[in-house]
VOTIRO-307391 format. One line per 3 residues: number of its first residue (from 1); for each residue x, y, z of N, C-alpha, C. Coordinates in nm, 3 decimals, padded with zeros to 5 digits, m for minus. Layout:
BEGIN
NUM = X:Y:Z:X:Y:Z:X:Y:Z | ...
END
This chain:
BEGIN
1 = 00.086:m00.118:00.000:00.000:00.000:00.000:00.089:00.122:00.000 | 00.059:00.216:m00.088:00.134:00.340:m00.092:00.080:00.438:00.010 | 00.170:00.492:00.087:00.129:00.590:00.186:00.131:00.728:00.126
4 = 00.024:00.802:00.149:00.017:00.939:00.096:00.108:01.027:00.179 | 00.186:01.107:00.110:00.279:01.200:00.178:00.230:01.342:00.158 | 00.216:01.413:00.265:00.172:01.552:00.257:00.293:01.640:00.238
7 = 00.284:01.732:00.145:00.393:01.826:00.122:00.374:01.947:00.210 | 00.484:01.991:00.273:00.480:02.106:00.362:00.574:02.213:00.310 | 00.529:02.334:00.323:00.616:02.446:00.285:00.716:02.470:00.395
10 = 00.843:02.465:00.359:00.948:02.482:00.459:00.963:02.629:00.494 | 00.951:02.659:00.620:00.967:02.798:00.665:01.114:02.830:00.676 | 01.154:02.947:00.629:01.294:02.982:00.640:01.335:02.997:00.785
13 = 01.454:02.948:00.820:01.506:02.961:00.955:01.556:03.101:00.979 | 01.556:03.144:01.108:01.611:03.275:01.141:01.759:03.280:01.110 | 01.823:03.161:01.095:01.964:03.158:01.062:01.987:03.173:00.912
16 = 01.881:03.155:00.833:01.898:03.159:00.689:01.910:03.302:00.641 | 01.997:03.329:00.544:02.008:03.465:00.489:01.878:03.508:00.426 | 01.841:03.636:00.448:01.718:03.688:00.390:01.730:03.702:00.240
19 = 01.845:03.735:00.187:01.862:03.755:00.043:02.005:03.720:00.004 | 02.054:03.606:00.054:02.187:03.564:00.018:02.297:03.633:00.097 | 02.260:03.720:00.192:02.359:03.792:00.271:02.357:03.747:00.415
22 = 02.349:03.844:00.506:02.346:03.813:00.649:02.212:03.750:00.687 | 02.208:03.670:00.793:02.081:03.616:00.840:01.982:03.729:00.870 | 01.854:03.698:00.856:01.752:03.800:00.875:01.758:03.862:01.014
25 = 01.779:03.779:01.116:01.783:03.834:01.251:01.898:03.933:01.267 | 02.011:03.907:01.199:02.125:03.997:01.207:02.094:04.130:01.137 | 02.023:04.123:01.024:01.985:04.246:00.953:01.889:04.329:01.038
28 = 01.794:04.262:01.101:01.699:04.332:01.187:01.772:04.397:01.305 | 01.864:04.321:01.367:01.941:04.374:01.479:02.022:04.495:01.437 | 02.082:04.489:01.316:02.163:04.601:01.268:02.077:04.725:01.246
31 = 01.955:04.706:01.194:01.864:04.818:01.172:01.823:04.882:01.303 | 01.784:04.798:01.399:01.742:04.850:01.530:01.858:04.916:01.603 | 01.977:04.858:01.591:02.096:04.915:01.656:02.125:05.054:01.602
34 = 02.117:05.070:01.470:02.143:05.200:01.408:02.040:05.302:01.452 | 01.914:05.260:01.466:01.809:05.352:01.509:01.829:05.394:01.655 | 01.866:05.298:01.739:01.889:05.330:01.880:02.007:05.426:01.894
37 = 02.114:05.401:01.819:02.231:05.489:01.825:02.197:05.631:01.776 | 02.096:05.640:01.689:02.051:05.770:01.638:01.948:05.835:01.730 | 01.910:05.765:01.838:01.815:05.821:01.933:01.671:05.790:01.906
40 = 01.644:05.692:01.823:01.507:05.655:01.791:01.489:05.504:01.804 | 01.425:05.460:01.913:01.370:05.537:02.025:01.480:05.584:02.120 | 01.456:05.692:02.193:01.558:05.745:02.282:01.579:05.658:02.405
43 = 01.692:05.678:02.471:01.727:05.603:02.591:01.622:05.627:02.699 | 01.580:05.518:02.765:01.482:05.527:02.871:01.340:05.500:02.827 | 01.317:05.484:02.695:01.183:05.457:02.646:01.169:05.312:02.601
46 = 01.044:05.270:02.582:01.016:05.132:02.547:01.046:05.105:02.400 | 01.096:04.987:02.374:01.109:04.938:02.238:00.971:04.889:02.193 | 00.940:04.894:02.063:00.812:04.836:02.018:00.800:04.690:02.060
49 = 00.679:04.643:02.074:00.656:04.506:02.118:00.704:04.407:02.012 | 00.722:04.282:02.053:00.762:04.178:01.958:00.660:04.167:01.845 | 00.532:04.178:01.880:00.426:04.169:01.778:00.442:04.281:01.675
52 = 00.468:04.404:01.722:00.485:04.516:01.631:00.610:04.498:01.543 | 00.716:04.445:01.602:00.839:04.423:01.523:00.820:04.312:01.421 | 00.745:04.210:01.458:00.715:04.104:01.361:00.642:04.161:01.240
55 = 00.544:04.247:01.266:00.468:04.307:01.157:00.555:04.400:01.074 | 00.641:04.477:01.140:00.726:04.572:01.067:00.824:04.502:00.974 | 00.889:04.396:01.023:00.994:04.332:00.944:00.947:04.207:00.869
58 = 00.819:04.169:00.889:00.769:04.050:00.822:00.843:03.926:00.867 | 00.873:03.918:00.995:00.955:03.809:01.048:00.879:03.736:01.157 | 00.924:03.614:01.186:00.864:03.536:01.293:00.906:03.590:01.429
61 = 00.834:03.550:01.532:00.868:03.593:01.668:01.004:03.538:01.709 | 01.036:03.416:01.664:01.166:03.357:01.695:01.279:03.443:01.637 | 01.262:03.489:01.513:01.364:03.572:01.450:01.380:03.704:01.524
64 = 01.268:03.765:01.562:01.273:03.892:01.636:01.344:03.872:01.768 | 01.317:03.762:01.836:01.380:03.738:01.965:01.531:03.720:01.951 | 01.574:03.656:01.840:01.718:03.643:01.816:01.781:03.780:01.794
67 = 01.711:03.867:01.720:01.763:04.002:01.696:01.774:04.079:01.826 | 01.671:04.069:01.911:01.672:04.141:02.038:01.779:04.086:02.133 | 01.806:03.955:02.123:01.911:03.897:02.207:02.046:03.960:02.177
70 = 02.071:03.990:02.049:02.196:04.057:02.013:02.205:04.197:02.071 | 02.095:04.270:02.069:02.093:04.405:02.126:02.109:04.400:02.277 | 02.054:04.296:02.337:02.066:04.281:02.482:02.211:04.252:02.520
73 = 02.278:04.168:02.442:02.419:04.138:02.468:02.506:04.261:02.451 | 02.466:04.351:02.362:02.541:04.476:02.341:02.517:04.577:02.452 | 02.419:04.548:02.540:02.388:04.640:02.648:02.300:04.756:02.605
76 = 02.233:04.743:02.491:02.149:04.853:02.441:02.008:04.848:02.497 | 01.956:04.728:02.523:01.821:04.712:02.574:01.821:04.619:02.694 | 01.715:04.625:02.773:01.700:04.537:02.888:01.552:04.523:02.921
79 = 01.515:04.408:02.974:01.376:04.385:03.016:01.353:04.452:03.150 | 01.241:04.520:03.163:01.204:04.587:03.287:01.066:04.540:03.329 | 01.054:04.498:03.454:00.926:04.449:03.505:00.819:04.557:03.491
82 = 00.710:04.522:03.425:00.598:04.614:03.409:00.616:04.717:03.299 | 00.733:04.719:03.234:00.758:04.820:03.131:00.798:04.759:02.998 | 00.817:04.629:02.992:00.857:04.566:02.867:01.006:04.579:02.844
85 = 01.045:04.588:02.718:01.186:04.601:02.681:01.219:04.749:02.663 | 01.318:04.797:02.735:01.350:04.939:02.741:01.490:04.962:02.685 | 01.507:05.074:02.614:01.639:05.115:02.565:01.717:05.171:02.683
88 = 01.832:05.112:02.716:01.909:05.155:02.833:02.041:05.222:02.796 | 02.080:05.216:02.670:02.203:05.282:02.625:02.191:05.312:02.477 | 02.260:05.416:02.432:02.253:05.456:02.292:02.369:05.402:02.210
91 = 02.463:05.339:02.275:02.572:05.277:02.201:02.619:05.152:02.273 | 02.683:05.066:02.199:02.726:04.938:02.252:02.824:04.957:02.367 | 02.803:04.881:02.473:02.894:04.884:02.586:03.001:04.777:02.567
94 = 03.125:04.817:02.582:03.234:04.723:02.570:03.269:04.669:02.709 | 03.244:04.542:02.728:03.268:04.481:02.859:03.417:04.458:02.880 | 03.461:04.480:03.003:03.600:04.453:03.040:03.603:04.317:03.107
97 = 03.681:04.225:03.050:03.691:04.090:03.102:03.818:04.078:03.185 | 03.803:04.044:03.311:03.916:04.029:03.402:03.945:03.880:03.416 | 04.054:03.835:03.355:04.091:03.695:03.359:04.184:03.669:03.477
100 = 04.147:03.573:03.559:04.221:03.546:03.683:04.286:03.409:03.679 | 04.403:03.400:03.738:04.471:03.273:03.748:04.503:03.234:03.890 | 04.472:03.321:03.986:04.500:03.292:04.126:04.403:03.369:04.214
103 = 04.393:03.328:04.339:04.307:03.399:04.434:04.360:03.540:04.455 | 04.492:03.557:04.455:04.551:03.689:04.474:04.503:03.788:04.368 | 04.490:03.742:04.244:04.448:03.831:04.135:04.303:03.875:04.150
106 = 04.223:03.799:04.225:04.084:03.837:04.247:04.073:03.963:04.333 | 04.177:03.994:04.407:04.175:04.109:04.497:04.205:04.240:04.426 | 04.261:04.235:04.306:04.309:04.356:04.239:04.255:04.365:04.097
109 = 04.263:04.487:04.042:04.230:04.510:03.903:04.359:04.518:03.822 | 04.356:04.478:03.696:04.479:04.480:03.616:04.525:04.620:03.583 | 04.649:04.630:03.533:04.714:04.759:03.512:04.648:04.843:03.403
112 = 04.573:04.779:03.312:04.513:04.857:03.204:04.390:04.936:03.249 | 04.355:04.928:03.377:04.249:05.013:03.432:04.311:05.116:03.525 | 04.237:05.223:03.549:04.286:05.325:03.641:04.171:05.380:03.725
115 = 04.206:05.434:03.842:04.107:05.487:03.935:04.101:05.638:03.925 | 03.979:05.690:03.910:03.959:05.836:03.905:03.882:05.878:04.030 | 03.946:05.958:04.114:03.886:05.998:04.241:03.776:06.102:04.221
118 = 03.663:06.081:04.289:03.552:06.175:04.285:03.543:06.259:04.412 | 03.596:06.209:04.523:03.590:06.284:04.648:03.641:06.202:04.764 | 03.683:06.272:04.871:03.731:06.209:04.993:03.661:06.277:05.111
121 = 03.610:06.199:05.205:03.539:06.259:05.318:03.546:06.169:05.440 | 03.548:06.229:05.561:03.539:06.148:05.684:03.395:06.103:05.704 | 03.377:05.984:05.756:03.242:05.932:05.782:03.240:05.866:05.919
124 = 03.122:05.866:05.979:03.100:05.794:06.104:03.008:05.677:06.074 | 03.046:05.559:06.117:02.972:05.438:06.083:02.834:05.437:06.147 | 02.731:05.445:06.064:02.594:05.424:06.110:02.576:05.274:06.134
127 = 02.466:05.232:06.197:02.446:05.087:06.215:02.451:05.009:06.084 | 02.393:05.069:05.978:02.396:05.001:05.847:02.537:04.995:05.791 | 02.610:05.108:05.798:02.747:05.110:05.747:02.838:05.022:05.831
130 = 02.813:05.017:05.960:02.894:04.932:06.049:02.884:04.785:06.008 | 02.768:04.745:05.957:02.751:04.608:05.910:02.841:04.583:05.789 | 02.846:04.679:05.696:02.932:04.666:05.579:03.080:04.662:05.618
133 = 03.117:04.748:05.713:03.258:04.762:05.750:03.302:04.663:05.858 | 03.208:04.584:05.908:03.239:04.487:06.014:03.305:04.556:06.132 | 03.243:04.665:06.176:03.297:04.742:06.287:03.183:04.782:06.381
136 = 03.212:04.859:06.483:03.109:04.906:06.573:03.046:05.035:06.524 | 02.918:05.055:06.551:02.851:05.180:06.514:02.918:05.297:06.585 | 02.933:05.408:06.513:02.995:05.526:06.570:03.144:05.536:06.547
139 = 03.207:05.434:06.491:03.350:05.439:06.466:03.382:05.531:06.348 | 03.501:05.590:06.350:03.542:05.685:06.247:03.615:05.613:06.133 | 03.582:05.654:06.010:03.647:05.604:05.890:03.667:05.720:05.794
142 = 03.741:05.697:05.687:03.754:05.794:05.578:03.714:05.722:05.449 | 03.628:05.787:05.372:03.578:05.725:05.248:03.632:05.798:05.126 | 03.682:05.721:05.032:03.719:05.773:04.901:03.616:05.724:04.800
145 = 03.555:05.818:04.726:03.460:05.783:04.620:03.533:05.792:04.487 | 03.520:05.690:04.404:03.595:05.687:04.280:03.524:05.601:04.176 | 03.567:05.614:04.051:03.525:05.523:03.945:03.650:05.460:03.886
148 = 03.635:05.341:03.834:03.747:05.274:03.767:03.714:05.265:03.618 | 03.812:05.301:03.537:03.791:05.308:03.393:03.904:05.238:03.319 | 03.878:05.215:03.190:03.982:05.172:03.098:04.008:05.287:03.002
151 = 04.125:05.286:02.942:04.159:05.393:02.848:04.079:05.383:02.719 | 04.022:05.264:02.694:03.953:05.242:02.567:03.805:05.279:02.572 | 03.748:05.296:02.692:03.604:05.320:02.703:03.576:05.445:02.785
154 = 03.474:05.519:02.745:03.437:05.641:02.817:03.359:05.609:02.944 | 03.269:05.511:02.936:03.187:05.477:03.053:03.270:05.397:03.153 | 03.261:05.429:03.282:03.336:05.353:03.384:03.293:05.208:03.389
157 = 03.385:05.122:03.428:03.348:04.981:03.448:03.298:04.958:03.589 | 03.323:05.054:03.681:03.279:05.034:03.819:03.282:05.165:03.896 | 03.197:05.173:03.998:03.201:05.279:04.098:03.254:05.216:04.227
160 = 03.334:05.296:04.304:03.393:05.246:04.427:03.364:05.337:04.544 | 03.334:05.277:04.658:03.349:05.339:04.789:03.463:05.264:04.857 | 03.570:05.335:04.891:03.685:05.274:04.956:03.696:05.333:05.096
163 = 03.685:05.249:05.198:03.687:05.292:05.337:03.818:05.248:05.403 | 03.885:05.342:05.470:04.006:05.310:05.547:03.994:05.373:05.685 | 04.072:05.321:05.779:04.081:05.381:05.912:04.151:05.517:05.899
166 = 04.116:05.613:05.985:04.174:05.747:05.972:04.327:05.750:05.970 | 04.392:05.657:06.044:04.538:05.658:06.046:04.600:05.606:05.917 | 04.516:05.555:05.824:04.565:05.510:05.694:04.524:05.605:05.581
169 = 04.448:05.709:05.612:04.388:05.793:05.508:04.491:05.870:05.427 | 04.614:05.883:05.477:04.717:05.955:05.403:04.749:05.893:05.268 | 04.718:05.764:05.251:04.748:05.700:05.122:04.665:05.760:05.009
172 = 04.550:05.819:05.044:04.466:05.879:04.940:04.531:06.001:04.876 | 04.623:06.063:04.947:04.689:06.184:04.896:04.819:06.154:04.823 | 04.860:06.029:04.822:04.987:05.994:04.759:04.973:05.985:04.608
175 = 05.077:06.022:04.532:05.072:06.001:04.386:05.066:05.851:04.357 | 04.990:05.818:04.255:04.970:05.677:04.223:04.971:05.657:04.072 | 05.083:05.686:04.006:05.087:05.682:03.860:05.064:05.543:03.803
178 = 05.096:05.439:03.878:05.079:05.303:03.828:04.942:05.245:03.861 | 04.859:05.323:03.929:04.724:05.277:03.961:04.719:05.161:04.058 | 04.813:05.157:04.153:04.816:05.048:04.250:04.691:05.049:04.337
181 = 04.637:04.934:04.373:04.520:04.930:04.462:04.557:04.983:04.600 | 04.457:05.031:04.672:04.482:05.091:04.804:04.546:04.992:04.899 | 04.506:04.864:04.893:04.563:04.765:04.984:04.713:04.755:04.965
184 = 04.758:04.767:04.841:04.901:04.761:04.815:04.971:04.892:04.855 | 04.904:05.006:04.836:04.960:05.134:04.880:04.982:05.134:05.032 | 04.883:05.083:05.106:04.896:05.078:05.251:05.011:04.986:05.291
187 = 05.024:04.874:05.222:05.133:04.782:05.253:05.269:04.844:05.225 | 05.281:04.915:05.112:05.410:04.970:05.072:05.451:05.092:05.154 | 05.353:05.175:05.192:05.388:05.299:05.261:05.378:05.290:05.413
190 = 05.286:05.206:05.462:05.265:05.197:05.607:05.309:05.064:05.666 | 05.342:04.970:05.581:05.389:04.840:05.631:05.280:04.753:05.687 | 05.155:04.786:05.659:05.043:04.705:05.709:05.001:04.608:05.598
193 = 05.018:04.482:05.624:04.987:04.380:05.524:04.862:04.303:05.565 | 04.773:04.281:05.467:04.650:04.208:05.497:04.681:04.063:05.528 | 04.635:04.018:05.643:04.651:03.878:05.681:04.532:03.795:05.637
196 = 04.421:03.862:05.610:04.299:03.792:05.572:04.216:03.883:05.483 | 04.165:03.829:05.374:04.079:03.905:05.283:03.951:03.827:05.258 | 03.839:03.893:05.275:03.708:03.832:05.251:03.646:03.899:05.129
199 = 03.596:03.819:05.036:03.535:03.871:04.914:03.390:03.825:04.907 | 03.300:03.920:04.890:03.157:03.891:04.879:03.108:03.944:04.745 | 03.044:03.858:04.665:02.997:03.895:04.531:02.848:03.866:04.521
202 = 02.771:03.964:04.478:02.627:03.944:04.463:02.572:04.039:04.357 | 02.449:04.016:04.317:02.383:04.096:04.213:02.293:04.200:04.280 | 02.297:04.323:04.228:02.213:04.430:04.281:02.164:04.520:04.169
205 = 02.132:04.643:04.204:02.080:04.741:04.108:02.155:04.873:04.121 | 02.161:04.948:04.013:02.220:05.082:04.016:02.125:05.174:04.091 | 02.173:05.239:04.196:02.090:05.332:04.273:02.088:05.469:04.207
208 = 01.995:05.552:04.249:01.980:05.686:04.190:02.109:05.766:04.198 | 02.177:05.760:04.312:02.296:05.843:04.332:02.416:05.795:04.251 | 02.414:05.670:04.205:02.527:05.618:04.127:02.503:05.618:03.977
211 = 02.380:05.650:03.936:02.348:05.646:03.793:02.434:05.744:03.713 | 02.449:05.867:03.762:02.526:05.967:03.687:02.674:05.934:03.678 | 02.743:05.907:03.790:02.886:05.875:03.778:02.914:05.750:03.697
214 = 02.819:05.656:03.693:02.839:05.533:03.618:02.790:05.544:03.474 | 02.726:05.658:03.440:02.668:05.674:03.306:02.572:05.558:03.277 | 02.483:05.534:03.373:02.388:05.425:03.364:02.250:05.474:03.405
217 = 02.153:05.386:03.403:02.017:05.420:03.441:01.986:05.364:03.579 | 01.913:05.438:03.663:01.872:05.383:03.793:01.794:05.253:03.773 | 01.825:05.155:03.853:01.756:05.027:03.842:01.823:04.927:03.751
220 = 01.925:04.969:03.675:01.997:04.875:03.590:02.063:04.767:03.677 | 02.068:04.643:03.630:02.136:04.538:03.707:02.286:04.567:03.720 | 02.344:04.518:03.827:02.486:04.542:03.852:02.545:04.426:03.932
223 = 02.674:04.403:03.910:02.750:04.310:03.991:02.818:04.389:04.102 | 02.798:04.347:04.226:02.853:04.420:04.341:02.956:04.330:04.411 | 03.073:04.387:04.436:03.180:04.313:04.501:03.225:04.389:04.625
226 = 03.224:04.321:04.739:03.272:04.378:04.865:03.399:04.304:04.903 | 03.506:04.380:04.933:03.632:04.322:04.979:03.665:04.379:05.117 | 03.688:04.292:05.213:03.726:04.336:05.348:03.865:04.281:05.381
229 = 03.951:04.368:05.427:04.089:04.330:05.459:04.112:04.344:05.608 | 04.174:04.243:05.669:04.198:04.242:05.814:04.347:04.238:05.844 | 04.382:04.301:05.956:04.519:04.297:06.007:04.548:04.157:06.063
232 = 04.675:04.129:06.089:04.708:03.999:06.151:04.635:03.976:06.283 | 04.610:04.082:06.357:04.539:04.065:06.486:04.388:04.055:06.468 | 04.338:04.071:06.346:04.197:04.044:06.319:04.110:04.162:06.286
235 = 04.152:04.286:06.312:04.066:04.401:06.287:04.061:04.440:06.140 | 03.941:04.480:06.092:03.926:04.527:05.954:03.981:04.669:05.944 | 04.068:04.692:05.846:04.125:04.826:05.828:04.098:04.885:05.691
238 = 04.044:04.805:05.599:04.016:04.851:05.463:03.898:04.774:05.407 | 03.803:04.847:05.349:03.686:04.785:05.284:03.662:04.855:05.151 | 03.644:04.779:05.046:03.606:04.838:04.917:03.469:04.782:04.876
241 = 03.385:04.872:04.829:03.250:04.837:04.784:03.241:04.883:04.639 | 03.236:04.790:04.546:03.237:04.826:04.404:03.109:04.782:04.335 | 03.061:04.867:04.245:02.937:04.843:04.171:02.970:04.843:04.022
244 = 02.945:04.731:03.955:02.979:04.714:03.814:02.851:04.698:03.732 | 02.815:04.795:03.648:02.695:04.781:03.564:02.706:04.659:03.474 | 02.591:04.601:03.441:02.591:04.482:03.356:02.653:04.513:03.220
247 = 02.715:04.411:03.163:02.777:04.417:03.030:02.902:04.503:03.024 | 02.955:04.545:03.140:03.079:04.623:03.138:03.195:04.550:03.203 | 03.167:04.449:03.280:03.273:04.383:03.355:03.234:04.238:03.380
250 = 03.329:04.148:03.362:03.305:04.008:03.396:03.433:03.946:03.451 | 03.416:03.844:03.532:03.529:03.772:03.591:03.543:03.638:03.521 | 03.661:03.611:03.471:03.690:03.484:03.406:03.798:03.416:03.490
253 = 03.758:03.314:03.564:03.848:03.252:03.661:03.893:03.114:03.613 | 04.023:03.093:03.610:04.079:02.964:03.571:04.195:02.931:03.663 | 04.179:02.826:03.744:04.284:02.780:03.834:04.342:02.649:03.781
256 = 04.471:02.635:03.797:04.538:02.512:03.750:04.595:02.439:03.871 | 04.567:02.310:03.879:04.619:02.229:03.989:04.764:02.195:03.961 | 04.849:02.214:04.061:04.992:02.182:04.047:05.033:02.076:04.148
END
């Protein structure tokens, strides 16, 4: 008995070139990227819905989602609860990848980055700040506010609050042409070496007060790293609190067993 075979029209894949050139999703992404860079739609506003983009480009929802995934990886758009997909930047963000080969390297940033100071001020530890600094409420500290940048990118890769004990605050006034981290400056100039370092990494959001110095939008996702350094006798003498906007910084860790 011969079995009847139904013929089906093969739908073009999102990976297939639209006209012998780049895949359709790549062409759509390039068009949307150029429009966003030109300010249409402007930063902070919603992107058209997937349904509207499907109708505009005559493409499937799968193809549109692939195009949007590329824009998301570039840091141009992001999903926002209750607001849909929002334009968060007008140009591609170049992420800085920090490749590590040892625990020691996790404590520092490489030489191709530099710290730009925004301000220095004395602070008294509130109960909330005392929790961050692992100290008692009411204790005196000095805070340096700064951003860390690369020479290749205008937008900072991170914002920093760096807290030291008042007797160590003189390191903030020292010339630092090589961009040495504060922990190393304290060791070299004051002879205080960290006997213990604690690193805490978690995901958070860009707050209103950090949006401008980071050239980001309030509420944008961020990687937050807290480093606490202790003296040999156990007291914390240095704390750094760094905020890294998404798509600007990543940690690539590779350890080799010997």
